[in-house]
C-alpha positions, -999 to +999 in steps of 0.1 A: -143-274+675-103-279+656-100-310+642-066-329+640-070-347+608-075-316+587-049-296+607-027-327+606-035-323+564-024-288+563+006-291+583+021-322+559+010-297+531+031-265+544+059-291+546+058-294+509+062-259+507+098-261+514+103-277+480+084-252+456+092-221+446+055-209+460+049-194+493+014-191+485-006-225+472-038-214+457-063-243+458-096-244+436-102-281+430-131-293+448-121-328+462-088-306+472-106-281+487-126-305+506-099-324+520-076-301+535-106-276+547-136-300+554-157-273+533-184-300+514-196-273+487-198-277+453-185-267+421-217-267+398-198-260+361-162-258+361-163-216+349-182-211+386-164-218+423-180-223+456-144-213+472-106-216+472-084-216+496-051-196+502-026-213+522+008-201+536+029-212+560+016-189+588-020-180+574-050-203+560-075-190+541-108-199+531-126-173+500-159-173+492-190-152+482-220-147+502-242-175+492-214-198+512-202-179+540-221-195+566-214-230+556-182-223+553-175-208+590-191-238+599-178-264+583-141-251+580-133-234+613-095-241+610-095-215+579-103-177+582-135-170+555-132-146+538-161-128+519-156-114+483-178-086+472-164-082+437-153-115+425-127-134+431-106-123+402-109-089+411-107-095+450-074-118+446-048-092+443-055-073+475-059-105+495-025-118+482-011-083+491-019-086+527-007-123+531+024-107+516+028-132+485+057-132+461+047-168+442+015-177+439+013-217+429-021-231+416-034-259+408-024-265+365-047-289+361-077-271+374-070-234+368-088-227+333-065-207+309-092-181+307-091-177+344-054-174+343-050-146+321-079-125+338-058-135+370-024-126+356-041-088+342-057-086+375-020-092+393-004-067+370-023-039+391-007-050+427+017-026+437+046-054+439+045-083+417+032-114+420+045-147+402+024-171+389+033-211+392+016-241+379+017-267+404+005-301+393-007-331+415+002-321+454-026-321+472-037-351+448-004-370+454-014-369+495-048-376+487-040-410+473-025-430+507-061-428+526-062-422+566-085-451+583-110-430+588-116-423+551-110-461+543-140-466+566-158-437+543-150-452+511-161-492+528-198-474+540-204-462+506-198-499+491-215-513+511-245-490+505-239-498+472-244-534+477-273-533+495-283-513+464-273-539+439-289-568+461-322-550+452-316-541+420-304-579+404-339-603+416-355-573+393-337-575+362-363-594+339-365-593+300-384-556+288-369-535+313-351-510+299-313-498+306-325-464+317-356-479+341-328-498+360-302-470+360-331-447+373-341-478+401-305-474+411-301-435+413-337-440+432-320-463+460-293-444+461-310-413+479-334-437+499-303-455+514-289-414+524-263-414+499-250-376+487-258-391+454-244-411+426-204-414+427-209-412+389-236-420+363-248-459+362-236-476+335-263-503+323-252-515+289-271-548+275-262-568+248-242-546+221-244-517+241-217-532+260-192-537+239-188-496+249-167-490+283-183-460+291-217-466+273-251-444+286-287-463+295-302-461+267-344-474+260-330-514+246-347-534+269-327-564+281-335-595+266-322-632+280-290-650+278-269-618+270-242-599+293-256-568+308-227-544+321-236-528+352-210-505+364-225-483+394-214-464+425-226-443+453-212-413+474-218-415+510-199-389+530-183-374+505-164-407+493-169-425+463-174-464+457-172-478+421-178-512+411-191-534+382-209-568+375-218-586+344-248-602+349-272-623+326-305-634+326-300-672+321-271-692+310-253-675+281-239-691+249-204-706+249-185-676+234-201-649+263-190-682+286-155-680+274-150-642+278-164-643+310-143-669+325-110-652+307-120-618+323-128-636+356-094-653+359-077-615+345-091-601+374-077-623+400-044-622+387-046-584+388-056-586+422-022-608+433-005-581+420-019-552+435+009-555+468+023-529+488+059-524+473+046-538+436+049-513+408+018-499+394+023-517+360+024-550+373-010-555+383-023-542+348+005-567+331-008-601+350-045-595+342-035-582+308-011-612+300-042-634+307-064-616+281-037-615+258-022-650+257-062-660+251-066-642+218-086-611+230-059-587+235-069-562+211-104-562+229-092-549+265-084-513+256-085-499+289-060-496+324-070-517+351-077-498+374-072-466+394-075-447+430-107-440+441-115-417+472-134-378+475-135-383+435-141-416+411-108-413+396-075-404+413-045-421+417-027-442+412-035-455+384-029-491+373-018-489+336+009-500+315+023-467+317+043-442+346+050-468+371+045-459+411+052-478+442+017-489+456+018-485+492-002-491+523-038-470+524-047-469+488-078-475+474-079-494+438-101-507+410-096-541+398-111-536+366-105-559+334-129-565+304-130-577+269-158-558+243-164-571+216-179-549+187-218-552+179-218-580+203-211-576+240-188-573+266-179-583+302-160-562+330-155-573+363-146-547+391-140-549+428-128-519+448-098-531+473-078-513+498-042-524+498-029-538+534-001-553+546-012-584+541-027-577+506-054-566+489-088-563+511-117-558+489-141-534+502-169-545+471-184-576+489-212-584+466-201-610+451-221-619+421-204-643+400-208-672+379-191-704+374-193-711+340-176-746+332-182-764+308 
């Protein structure tokens, strides 16, 4: 059965061939491979691939090994599946010769230096020379604007994560460890039918919360301290990402103040997540709130990033490299303040940019009203 969504994506990619020197595109990044073909297999490590795509103006091949042939044929019916027996690097020259390739465009952000050198050596054996041309972000850029089916998939992922948090939050109590809470989240994700976690859950309490990408430890959570939970699941291939900062009891005045500042920064950032606006604008709006409150040095990361088949993809909401935001983009808005040795506060929503503005997909609104 042919699938219009994948056919349309390949057609759009072929249109981009006219603007680059390559006549053949070699797609290895798992998210891009799935986006174009529907092939779901994962790469278990950086030096092992479950398959790659070769796309020309007329041909669409999925090259894999015997471990994945059956699922490739089932999941990617729009592609001709070729099973190599000698290894990809050794088989590729003959396949490219069959395609009549003169210039092979490869994903420069994903092909390792060792793979590039080995391929270059093998291509010298070809009867006619084949150039290797690095291509950056061609398919990744296409993925930035989500189709309606993709938005629904991301929203379903966010809904599942909301359900999980609604079960986890009531069980929080002093004495539970960060690891125990993280394991609970992972277990509920699998019970809820998720493919798995979108990323390793961050559960960071007290001083550990000053580390934006903290790894859960055996530290026991305590009353009145901030507990950052940055979590997400993957459902039908699509990710979600959300962060809540929780307290067991009312925190002291310093963290009540920090919480209010971060919340206001998030609201100012959300107001600027609009179609036609530069991607730097939401970051500036949120960052100014934190800076003007005297905590600028404690907010070191970007305001947000795109989410889809990968947890981190374009566009970035950052102070640098502005791009125009467009309808259909799905991004996070996640300001934070991190005080070394004390703890931190981060609040994160996942939103889709629509005609009327941002629509929040992470429906759990577990926020505090700390008014002194």
